[in-house]
N, C-alpha and C positions, 0 to 999 in steps of 0.2 A: 199474282198467283200462277204457278207453273201449270201448264195444261197436262203435262205428263211428268210424273216423278216416280222414279224407281229407287227403292231404298234397300240396299244390302241383299240383293237377290242371289240365291243359290239354286242351282238346278242340276240334277244328275240323272243318269239312266244306268242301266245295268253295266254298260261299258265304262262308266266312270263319270266324274264331274264334267259338266259342259260349261256352266257359268259359276263363278265363285265370287261372292261378296261384291257384286257390281251395283253401282249407283249412277243415275243419270237424270237430268232434268231437261225439259224442252218447254220454252216459254211460248206464250200466245203468238201465233203466226211465224214461229221459227222453223226453219228446215234443218233438222239434225240428221246428218248422214252417219249411219253405223257402218264402218268400213273394216274389212279384214279379209283374210284369205278364206278359201273354201274350208268348211268344217270348224270355223272359229266359234260358232254358236249364234250367228246373227239372226237366222230364221227362228231358232228356238226363242230368242228374246222377243221377237214380234209375236210369236204364238202365245207367249206368256202374257204380253200386254193385251192381246185380243181375247184371252180367256180360253183358248183352245188347249193350253197346257196350264198346270198349276205349279207355282214355285215350291221348292222344298222349304225354303226360308225366305224371309223378307216380305216387303209390301209394295204394291203398285197403286199409285193414286192417279186418277184421271179427273181433271178439272176439280182438284181438291178433294175428291171422294175416294176412299179406300174401296177398291173393287174386288176384294178377296172373294166375296160371295155373289158377285154379279155375273150372270151368264153372258156369253159373247154378244147376244142380241140386245142386251141392256147396257152396253158400254158406250154406245153412241159413236162408233168408229166407222170409218171407211177403210176398206182393205183391198189390196191387190197382191196376191201371192204368186209364186213361180208356177204353180200348177194350173193357173187360169181359173178353174172352178166355174166354168160357164155352164148354164143350163142347156143340155143338148137338144131339147125339144123347142127352144126359143130361137128366134132370129137374133142377130147381133143387136139390132135396134131394141128388141124386147128385153134382151139381157141387160143392156145399159139402162133402159127405162124401169127395170124391176125395182130399183131402190126408190124411185119416185112413186111408182104405182102402189107400193106397200104403204106409202104415206098419204095415199089418196089425193095426189095432186091432180089438177085439171088436165085433160088431154092437151090443151093448147100450151100450158106451161111445160108439160113433159116433152112435147115435140120441140119446143124452142130450146130447151136445155140439152136434149139429146143431140139435136142438130148442131148446136154450138160446140159441144165437146167433141163430137165426131169430126167436125171440120178441123178443129185444133190438132187432133191426133191423126188426121189424114186417113180416116176410114169411112168417110161418107159414102163411098162407092160400094161398100160391102154391107150396108145396113140391113139388107133383106136376106143375107146369107145365113145359113145355119152354121154352127161352130165347126162341123165336120168339113165345111167348104172353105174354111179360113186357113191361111198359113199360120205358123206359130207366132210370127210377128204380129199378124192381125188379131189373133186370139189375145195376145198379151196387151195390145192397145185397147181391145174391147174391154178386158178386165180392168185396165187402168181407167177407162172412160166411166165404167160403172162405179168405181170408187170415187171419182171426182164429181159426178153429176149431181149428187145430193148435197154438195157443199158441207161435208162433215167437219166438225170442230177439230177432230183428230184423224189423221190419215196415216195408215201404215202401208208402205210400199216395199215389197220384197223383190229387189232387182228387176223392176218392171221393164227395163230395156234390154234384158239379157238376150232375148230371141229376136231382136230387131236387127235388120241389116245395117251395115256400117254407115251408109249415107244417112239413113233416117235416124240412127243413133246419134250421129253428130248434130243433126238438126234439132233433135229433141233435147240435147244438152243445152242448146241455146234457148229453146222455147219453154222448157219445163219450169225453170225458175220463176219466170213471170207468170206462167199459168198457175203455179202453186201459190205464189204470193197473192194473185188476184182472188184465189179461192178463200183466202183468209185462214186456211186450215193450219194447224200445227202438224208438222210432217216428220215422221221417222222413216228415213229412206235407207234401205240396205243395198249395198253394192260391194263387189270386190274389184271394181275398176277405179283406180286412183284418179283418173282424169274426170270421171263422172262425179266422184266425191268432191274434187276441187271445184268443179263447175257449179254444183248444185247446193252445197252446204253452206249455211250460215256458220255452222261449226261442225267439226268432224270428230266422232268418237271412235278411236282406233281400238278394235277388239282383237286381242291376241292371247292365246292360251287361257281362255276363260275369263279374262279380265280386261277392263279398259286401261290401256297403257297411257293414252293421252286423249284429252278432250280439249280442243282448241279450234281457233279459226283455221281455214285452209292455209292462209299465209303463215301462221305460226307453226302449223304442223310441218310445212315444207322447209321453212327457214330455220326453225328451232325445234327439230324433232326431239322427243323426250328420250328416245333410245336409238341405238344403232339399228335395231330391228325395224323401227318405224321409218327411219331414214331410207332404208333399203326398199321399202314398199312404195315410196313416192319418187317418181322420176323415171324418165325414159330417154336415154339409157340410164342404167342404175348408177348410183353413187359409187365413186372410187373409195376404197377403204385401205389405208396404209398404216401398218403397225409402226409405232414410234415410241421412243423414250427421250423426250426433249431434254436438252441441257440448258442451263442459264448462261447467257452471254450478254453483257452490257444491259442488263435489266430485261432482256427478252428471252423467251423460250425458242431454242433453235433445234431443228431436226434435219436429218439427211434425206435427200431425195435425188436419186440419179447421180450421186457423187458430189452434190453441191449442198452446202449448208443453207437452209432457208429458215427465215424467222417468222414466228407467229406475232400477231399484234401484242403490244405491251400488256393488254388486259388478260393475256393468257400466261403471264409470268409464273403463276402459281402451279402450273402443270409440269414445270421442270422437275426431272427426276422421277416422274410417274410413268407407269406403263399405260400407253394410250393407243387409241385407234383414231386416226385422222380421217374424217369424211370430207371428200372433195367432189363436189358435183361437176360433171363433165363441162358444163357451161362456164365454170370458174377456172378452167385451164385455157390459157391463151397460147396459141401456137404461132411462132414467128420464124421468119427465115434467118434473121441475124440475132446474135446474142444480145441480151440487155441485162440490166441490173436484176440479180436474183433469178435469172433464167437458168435452165439446165438442159443439157443436150439430150435429144431424143431421136429416135428413128420413127418416121411415119410408116407404119407397116401396112395399113389398109384404110381405105376411105369409103364410107357407105352413105349415100344420100338417104335421108330419112325425112320425107315430107319437106318441111320448111327449113331443115337444117342438114348439115353433114356431120356424121360421126366419124372421128378419127381414132384408130387404134394406134397407140404410141407405145414404144418400148424404150425404157431407159437403158443406160450403158450396162447396168448390172442385171438386166433381164426382166425387170418389173414391167408388167403391162398395165397401162391406164387408158381411160377413154376421155376424149375431149369432144365437145360439141360446138359447132360454129353455125350460128344462125345466118341464113341468107347467103352462104358461100357456095358458089358453083363448084361442082366436083373438079372441073378442069382447071380451076385456079390454084389448086393445091397439088403438090407432087409427092409421090412416094419417095422416101429417102431421108437424109439427114435434115434435122431442123432443131429449133430450140422451143422450149415451153416455159411458161411462168404461171404462177398461181395468183389468183385474186385472194390474197391472204385474209382479207376481212370476211370472206365467205367460207373459210375453212371451219368445219365443225369438229369438236374434240370430244371423244367419248372415253370413259373409263374402260380399260381393256378387260377387267374382271367382270364388272356388272353390266357393261353395255350402256349405262346411263350417260346422257350428255353432260359434260362438264361446262357449266355456265361460266362465261368470262366475268372477271371482276371489274365492275364499272368504276371508273375513277371519279 
């Protein structure tokens, strides 16, 4: 039985529709990341599940029960929203403990649980501080701790790391999955950070323009995005997009890039003659000093170190600019100027130019 089931939900405000006919399920213990840009309706969705807002149409089931008439406090949820919602007259410790105090747990159990979650979230040193004395990052972690401490069956997290500094955000991406799995909760986690979505989700529900465009595992969303819009949201640097109308040659679809005819794998033969957009991730472009089979001439215009990789801005002979990414390459080992590039053809994604939908290859 799914712990969370959303069926054909519609929600609009005076400004217009926010969510249109969306459906989603989250199984027991599953972490589902609801991902999308600002304004996509992610927070509205959580507010509907929590009972803070009511849907215009559709139904929401929690642990198999239709909660249409259930107030927020009767839904058995743990929640941490962007606005923190901490009790200003309570210390951080008492804010976290409030979920357990309401259930009349013993002081010893409360202390053990609060101390444990505070240690995990690295806020033990501010337990006696009032909310006004906390930084935004500390407030957000306090709100997250309060949501986690009661071991809720269902946990709603609205961008809980948004106000956390970069170092702690990186650490929490590593630690949160095991923390959430250990809690046993079914989690709906909202974020507009694709790296966070990839790191935390068992599956990602991509919300765009009021609907779920794709619901799949992180690997599937990255390697086989449903649309060009989804492909553009995942990856840093962003995916290269090249308009093309491939022609058929020797049973393979062939397209032009930089004055050279390049071929797609045979499984894409059916796209010949169609107006397409080719999606090529920067890491699928290999830059070489000397020409090789199916390489094309480029000029290396700029080289930018980006953490563990270098990003190369390339320009083809006809003026098209594309990005390549090289992992572990020192900036000094690559030179500005003439070079050659080739594609990992198996990694090229093909999208219909009119609809933006990915064209799936025909498997032999």
